[in-house]
VOMISE-605510 format. One record per residue (C-alpha): y, z, x; residue in three letters. Coordinates in steps of 0.02 Angstrom, whole numbers, padded with zeros to 5 digits, always signed. Last residue first. Layout:
YZXala;...
//
This chain:
-00120-00063-00959unk;-00176-00017-01135unk;-00318+00093-01074unk;-00198+00184-00953unk;-00070+00206-01091unk;-00206+00277-01208unk;-00259+00400-01075unk;-00082+00454-01049unk;-00057+00498-01228unk;+00097+00403-01301unk;+00251+00505-01325unk;+00362+00488-01480unk;+00548+00496-01462unk;+00684+00621-01508unk;+00761+00624-01331unk;+00708+00796-01284unk;+00536+00777-01377unk;+00497+00623-01272unk;+00533+00717-01112unk;+00423+00862-01171unk;+00283+00746-01224unk;+00271+00654-01058unk;+00186+00482-01096unk;+00334+00361-01113unk;+00261+00185-01086unk;+00358+00088-00951unk;+00209+00054-00842unk;+00155+00232-00862unk;+00307+00347-00892unk;+00320+00535-00860unk;+00168+00549-00751unk;+00169+00718-00668unk;+00043+00792-00791unk;-00078+00663-00721unk;-00041+00728-00543unk;-00097+00900-00592unk;-00246+00833-00687unk;-00305+00742-00532unk;-00446+00620-00525unk;-00374+00508-00663unk;-00202+00516-00597unk;-00258+00460-00427unk;-00375+00324-00487unk;-00231+00246-00579unk;-00109+00265-00437unk;-00224+00189-00300unk;-00250+00258-00124unk;-00061+00272-00101unk;-00059+00392-00254unk;-00178+00508-00162unk;-00079+00509-00003unk;+00081+00540-00106unk;-00001+00687-00189unk;-00054+00761-00020unk;+00122+00732+00048unk;+00221+00810-00089unk;+00214+00996-00034unk;+00241+00985+00156unk;+00367+00840+00119unk;+00474+00957+00018unk;+00478+01094+00146unk;+00522+00969+00277unk;+00662+00890+00180unk;+00735+01058+00122unk;+00750+01134+00292unk;+00838+00981+00363unk;+00938+00954+00200unk;+01023+01122+00189unk;+01162+01076+00067unk;+01036+00963-00023unk;+00943+01117-00077unk;+01081+01144-00213unk;+01045+00976-00294unk;+01129+00988-00465unk;+01273+01098-00418unk;+01320+01212-00556unk;+01437+01345-00493unk;+01546+01426-00625unk;+01683+01551-00585unk;+01722+01646-00745unk;+01904+01661-00815unk;+01857+01581-00978unk;+01810+01431-00877unk;+01838+01416-00689unk;+01766+01269-00591unk;+01652+01256-00442unk;+01552+01138-00327unk;+01677+01000-00288unk;+01603+00921-00135unk;+01434+01002-00161unk;+01432+00926-00332unk;+01454+00991-00511unk;+01351+00974-00672unk;+01420+01068-00822unk;+01390+01247-00871unk;+01479+01325-01020unk;+01324+01351-01131unk;+01226+01431-00994unk;+01045+01378-00967unk;+01080+01210-00886unk;+01033+01030-00929unk;+00872+01017-00833unk;+00956+00991-00667unk;+01079+01131-00715unk;+00937+01263-00715unk;+01014+01338-00553unk;+01161+01395-00648unk;+01262+01511-00531unk;+01384+01608-00638unk;+01519+01711-00555unk;+01630+01852-00617unk;+01817+01831-00576unk;+01878+01879-00744unk;+01752+01995-00832unk;+01620+01927-00946unk;+01644+01925-01132unk;+01700+01746-01136unk;+01540+01700-01055unk;+01446+01791-01202unk;+01544+01690-01326unk;+01497+01532-01235unk;+01322+01569-01260unk;+01202+01617-01120unk;+01017+01578-01155unk;+01028+01392-01169unk;+00847+01326-01154unk;+00818+01215-01009unk;+00778+01034-01066unk;+00590+00996-01047unk;+00484+00931-00903unk;+00425+01104-00857unk;+00518+01241-00957unk;+00626+01326-00825unk;+00754+01468-00821unk;+00846+01509-00661unk;+01018+01557-00714unk;+01105+01676-00589unk;+01230+01789-00662unk;+01348+01879-00538unk;+01472+02022-00570unk;+01366+02070-00721unk;+01416+02183-00866unk;+01444+02038-00985unk;+01268+01977-00943unk;+01184+02140-00989unk;+01217+02168-01173unk;+01210+01996-01243unk;+01061+01953-01131unk;+00966+02111-01189unk;+01006+02068-01370unk;+00945+01887-01354unk;+00783+01946-01275unk;+00720+01955-01098unk;+00605+02098-01054unk;+00696+02193-00919unk;+00656+02220-00734unk;+00769+02338-00629unk;+00745+02294-00443unk;+00735+02424-00309unk;+00589+02505-00410unk;+00444+02461-00299unk;+00502+02287-00249unk;+00341+02207-00236unk;+00248+02295-00380unk;+00399+02282-00492unk;+00408+02096-00461unk;+00230+02077-00509unk;+00252+02178-00667unk;+00396+02066-00711unk;+00288+01908-00684unk;+00153+01993-00793unk;+00281+02035-00930unk;+00330+01853-00947unk;+00483+01852-01059unk;+00596+01865-00909unk;+00750+01969-00856unk;+00791+02028-00685unk;+00920+02156-00646unk;+00986+02174-00464unk;+01112+02299-00390unk;+01159+02216-00229unk;+01090+02268-00060unk;+01087+02099+00023unk;+00900+02116+00023unk;+00903+02144-00160unk;+01002+01984-00183unk;+00879+01891-00063unk;+00728+01942-00161unk;+00800+01928-00334unk;+00855+01750-00292unk;+00680+01713-00227unk;+00613+01783-00396unk;+00728+01679-00497unk;+00693+01516-00402unk;+00505+01538-00403unk;+00493+01603-00587unk;+00568+01768-00641unk;+00700+01696-00755unk;+00879+01753-00791unk;+00948+01853-00642unk;+01086+01982-00666unk;+01167+02031-00507unk;+01281+02188-00512unk;+01395+02196-00356unk;+01378+02349-00246unk;+01451+02524-00282unk;+01570+02595-00157unk;+01528+02760-00060unk;+01467+02665+00089unk;+01502+02488+00053unk;+01454+02358-00082unk;+01313+02233-00053unk;+01395+02089-00142unk;+01567+02121-00076unk;+01682+02117-00229unk;+01849+02031-00234unk;+01833+01978-00419unk;+01808+01798-00376unk;+01924+01651-00370unk;+01889+01590-00191unk;+02026+01691-00113unk;+01961+01842-00199unk;+01785+01834-00132unk;+01654+01836-00266unk;+01625+01650-00230unk;+01560+01691-00057unk;+01433+01813-00112unk;+01382+01698-00254unk;+01336+01559-00132unk;+01234+01680-00024unk;+01146+01748-00182unk;+01105+01571-00239unk;+01038+01501-00076unk;+00868+01592-00083unk;+00844+01536-00263unk;+00887+01355-00214unk;+00768+01353-00071unk;+00628+01432-00168unk;+00664+01310-00309unk;+00653+01167-00185unk;+00485+01228-00120unk;+00416+01265-00296unk;+00461+01097-00378unk;+00313+01006-00293unk;+00176+01148-00329unk;+00234+01177-00512unk;+00115+01324-00561unk;+00045+01323-00741unk;-00123+01390-00696unk;-00199+01216-00720unk;-00073+01142-00588unk;+00082+01048-00642unk;+00164+00894-00573unk;+00317+00889-00689unk;+00454+00930-00562unk;+00392+00803-00439unk;+00419+00674-00570unk;+00303+00517-00589unk;+00372+00348-00647unk;+00272+00194-00678unk;+00410+00069-00709unk;+00406-00056-00858unk;+00591-00109-00830unk;+00635-00069-01006unk;+00543+00102-00996unk;+00629+00148-00835unk;+00800+00096-00909unk;+00772+00204-01071unk;+00726+00359-00967unk;+00880+00328-00849unk;+00995+00328-01000unk;+00912+00477-01083unk;+00938+00588-00930unk;+00925+00776-00963unk;+00742+00771-01014unk;+00718+00644-00874unk;+00728+00776-00737unk;+00666+00640-00618unk;+00628+00717-00444unk;+00537+00576-00356unk;+00387+00460-00358unk;+00422+00284-00422unk;+00279+00159-00442unk;+00338-00023-00461unk;+00244-00141-00571unk;+00395-00203-00670unk;+00560-00179-00581unk;+00685-00054-00536unk;+00812-00117-00403unk;+00945-00152-00527unk;+00945+00033-00578unk;+01001+00082-00407unk;+01193+00082-00441unk;+01156+00188-00594unk;+01077+00329-00502unk;+00892+00336-00468unk;+00820+00515-00478unk;+00829+00620-00321unk;+00717+00645-00177unk;+00645+00470-00163unk;+00475+00389-00129unk;+00458+00208-00183unk;+00282+00136-00215unk;+00236-00051-00206unk;+00379-00079-00085unk;+00453-00246-00035unk;+00607-00260-00148unk;+00646-00074-00155unk;+00650-00059+00037unk;+00729-00225+00088unk;+00862-00206-00053unk;+00901-00034+00016unk;+00948-00116+00179unk;+00911-00137+00357unk;+00728-00094+00379unk;+00649+00034+00496unk;+00462+00007+00501unk;+00364+00175+00510unk;+00231+00215+00636unk;+00272+00392+00695unk;+00378+00331+00839unk;+00475+00223+00716unk;+00515+00374+00609unk;+00571+00473+00759unk;+00679+00330+00812unk;+00767+00324+00649unk;+00844+00492+00681unk;+00800+00650+00579unk;+00953+00764+00565unk;+00925+00783+00377unk;+01080+00680+00341unk;+01017+00549+00465unk;+00849+00527+00383unk;+00890+00375+00282unk;+00989+00297+00425unk;+00900+00133+00425unk;+00790+00119+00266unk;+00618+00173+00295unk;+00467+00056+00258unk;+00295+00137+00270unk;+00140+00022+00277unk;-00023+00103+00236unk;-00180+00102+00343unk;-00233+00282+00329unk;-00155+00321+00495unk;+00004+00248+00427unk;+00012+00378+00285unk;-00018+00526+00394unk;+00106+00468+00525unk;+00241+00439+00393unk;+00212+00619+00329unk;+00242+00685+00508unk;+00397+00579+00523unk;+00466+00668+00374unk;+00476+00600+00197unk;+00587+00590+00043unk;+00754+00613+00132unk;+00884+00752+00100unk;+01072+00722+00123unk;+01125+00711-00060unk;+01318+00742-00072unk;+01337+00603-00201unk;+01175+00517-00250unk;+01143+00377-00123unk;+00984+00434-00047unk;+00921+00318+00090unk;+00767+00223+00040unk;+00589+00270+00079unk;+00466+00127+00034unk;+00279+00133+00031unk;+00178-00027+00051unk;+00004+00000-00003unk;
//
């Protein structure tokens, strides 16, 4: 198979979809890997390292998309890339289609087979390809919040960890998944007062066993959110329903009740956000103030640390890439996790959560495979 790796063109996105080590694994199996010139520069990976690993460096995005059987990306195609999409292409990337009806429509019209990293799901519900980026975003969130709490950046002028004789900031984390639990871990390590909300008692019990009382765990309910969020100096939204739009847990009225200079970090923004007042921002312009509250809703948080993120992502995606390179249909038939990752098969929408988000009907994957 010919596998293409274009340079990411989404604003402020510096990650790349594969490392030289990943290239080597694919070329050893007889596949051809095309890497667009400069694709790894933002992640501090020069073209020479890809060439040494066996990749062919090509001059343009057109060369990658036009020649590849499968394209690997980090982020979903943006509008300027829609023209590269074509029938027969396999696309493997973060898609987040529940929040992107336009892209969903284009993928269907172009009859693309599109698999989303974020919807590859193991039998126990874990999301192995989303996990490394959720880990990075979760660990970044308290650091970002600590800076935004500074007065000159619009915050309340609070040190996250407080000082001797002075209470620390209160951090309320919504969601105890990978992003949320990592946000808790770092926030607690920075000596903030941390409250974690989730509806999964087993996850809360696990956090209790790890942090041994240093983190307050609360069963998430509308009342608990209404009571706790207005008391927070920092709210970190880390709610995820795989493939679906994130539920809005924090209403605009609750945001209005927060103190001026408080901070919201909405990690869920890729899936639409879990705070009513959240809207997508970028690393170049990451924040805005609404109702006196500083909002940070960057859709690709791990893109700020692209070297770390690229290697963490490839470590997770590579086994699935190898399987797909051996034959996409065989790969999804042999792997229930990879089958769940299919959003569209040759243009047919098969992911029920994406379909529900857009008011459409999903076709069962097995039926789409037979029809193809």
